C-alpha positions, 0 to 999 in steps of 0.5 A, spaced: 170 145 397 164 145 392 167 138 390 167 135 396 160 137 399 158 134 392 160 128 393 158 128 401 151 129 399 151 124 394 153 119 399 147 121 403 141 117 398 133 119 399 129 113 401 127 112 394 134 110 392 136 106 397 141 100 397 136 096 397 132 099 392 138 100 387 139 093 388 132 091 387 132 095 381 138 091 378 134 085 379 128 087 376 127 083 369 127 086 362 127 085 355 134 082 352 135 085 345 130 082 340 126 079 345 120 085 345 115 082 340 115 090 338 121 089 335 120 082 331 122 083 323 116 086 318 115 080 315 114 076 321 109 081 325 105 080 318 105 073 318 103 073 326 098 079 324 095 073 318 095 067 324 091 072 329 086 076 323 085 068 320 083 066 328 078 072 328 076 070 321 073 063 323 070 066 330 066 071 326 064 065 320 060 061 325 055 067 326 052 066 318 054 059 315 048 056 317 043 061 315 042 059 308 040 052 311 035 055 315 029 051 311 033 045 311 033 046 319 026 048 319 023 042 316 029 037 320 026 040 326 020 041 324 020 048 326 018 055 323 023 058 320 022 064 324 024 059 329 031 057 326 033 065 326 035 063 334 041 059 331 044 065 328 041 070 334 044 066 340 050 064 336 051 073 336 048 073 343 054 069 345 059 075 343 056 079 348 057 074 354 065 071 351 069 078 352 067 077 359 071 071 360 077 071 356 079 078 356 081 077 364 084 071 361 088 074 356 090 080 361 092 074 366 095 068 362 097 071 355 094 072 348 095 064 347 091 062 352 085 066 351 084 064 344 086 058 342 082 053 347 077 057 346 077 056 338 078 049 340 072 050 343 069 053 337 070 046 333 067 042 338 061 046 339 061 046 332 061 039 331 055 038 337 051 042 332 051 038 327 050 032 331 044 035 335 037 032 333 033 037 336 032 044 336 035 045 344 041 042 343 042 046 336 040 052 340 045 051 346 051 049 342 050 055 338 050 060 343 056 057 347 060 056 341 058 064 340 061 065 346 067 061 345 068 064 338 068 071 340 075 069 344 079 072 338 074 077 336 075 081 341 082 079 344 086 080 337 086 087 337 089 087 344 094 083 341 096 087 335 097 093 341 103 088 343 107 087 336 105 094 333 107 101 336 101 106 335 103 109 328 103 104 324 097 100 327 093 102 322 094 097 317 094 091 321 088 093 324 085 093 317 086 087 315 083 084 323 077 088 321 076 085 314 077 078 317 072 079 322 067 082 317 068 079 312 066 072 317 059 073 316 059 076 309 063 069 306 059 065 311 052 066 307 056 063 300 060 057 303 053 055 307 049 055 300 054 052 297 054 046 301 046 045 302 043 049 296 048 047 290 051 040 293 045 038 296 050 036 303 045 038 308 045 043 314 050 039 318 055 040 312 055 048 315 057 046 321 062 040 319 064 045 314 066 051 320 070 045 324 074 044 318 077 051 317 076 053 325 080 047 327 085 047 321 086 055 323 087 052 330 093 047 328 097 053 324 096 057 330 099 051 336 105 050 332 106 058 329 103 064 333 108 066 339 106 069 346 105 077 345 103 079 351 109 083 355 108 081 362 107 074 360 113 074 357 117 078 362 114 073 369 116 068 365 123 070 363 123 072 371 121 064 373 126 061 368 131 066 370 131 064 378 130 057 376 137 058 371 141 061 376 138 059 383 138 066 385 130 068 388 131 075 387 130 076 380 123 079 379 118 083 375 113 087 377 107 083 373 108 077 378 105 081 383 099 083 379 092 079 380 086 080 377 081 079 383 073 079 382 073 086 383 078 088 379 074 084 373 068 088 375 071 095 375 074 093 368 069 089 363 063 091 367 062 098 370 068 102 366 065 100 359 058 102 361 061 108 364 
């Protein structure tokens, strides 16, 4: 009798476990074996960490690489050396505004789209600074270059969280932090070698920044995978629908939208609070 009652109760599913809901859950896309970035091999994770950290390195390298060339810059532009400090301060000021753009892009389109186009933009703007002939051109390109250079600095830490669990994240985060700090530390040495030792002129500090950034960019374009799980699962859902022709396959991230209100809340009001 008890068994019969239990079977009868099991036939009356609650609303949360209705047949429609059960069927919907059956078609929700999830990671297969080895697809989750957290399941990558330790060696592959180390390579990804190196790639991302080098992106952050070139973003921070550009901040102070022109510092040793301030005297040459002052002579060329016919301004005081105090005014040439703007080439550094405006670049760093760009760091404050860049994450407002790149962080939402990272949440919607993934880590690659939030970093690689920005690093390529840094390459173009570095060349733009190098060929500038007046203070306005140099200062504007430096500021926008800082906006673009901030993308890997602000987003690499989130990307590392995609592939490492919290308990083992300390070492890769330390390496990333070392690269972020190492950029402004090494940059003046590189700038001094170009301007003081080899007398190549202030323009070559920016050419060198562009060369280094472009080299890292090329490697990342071909070898840096997407690591953001919602983007990967959304792509898998779309691919599955295209292959099977069954529109029932879905993932929750396909419903998420990053509107103006969400951007203001997540990127402005919440950090201030």
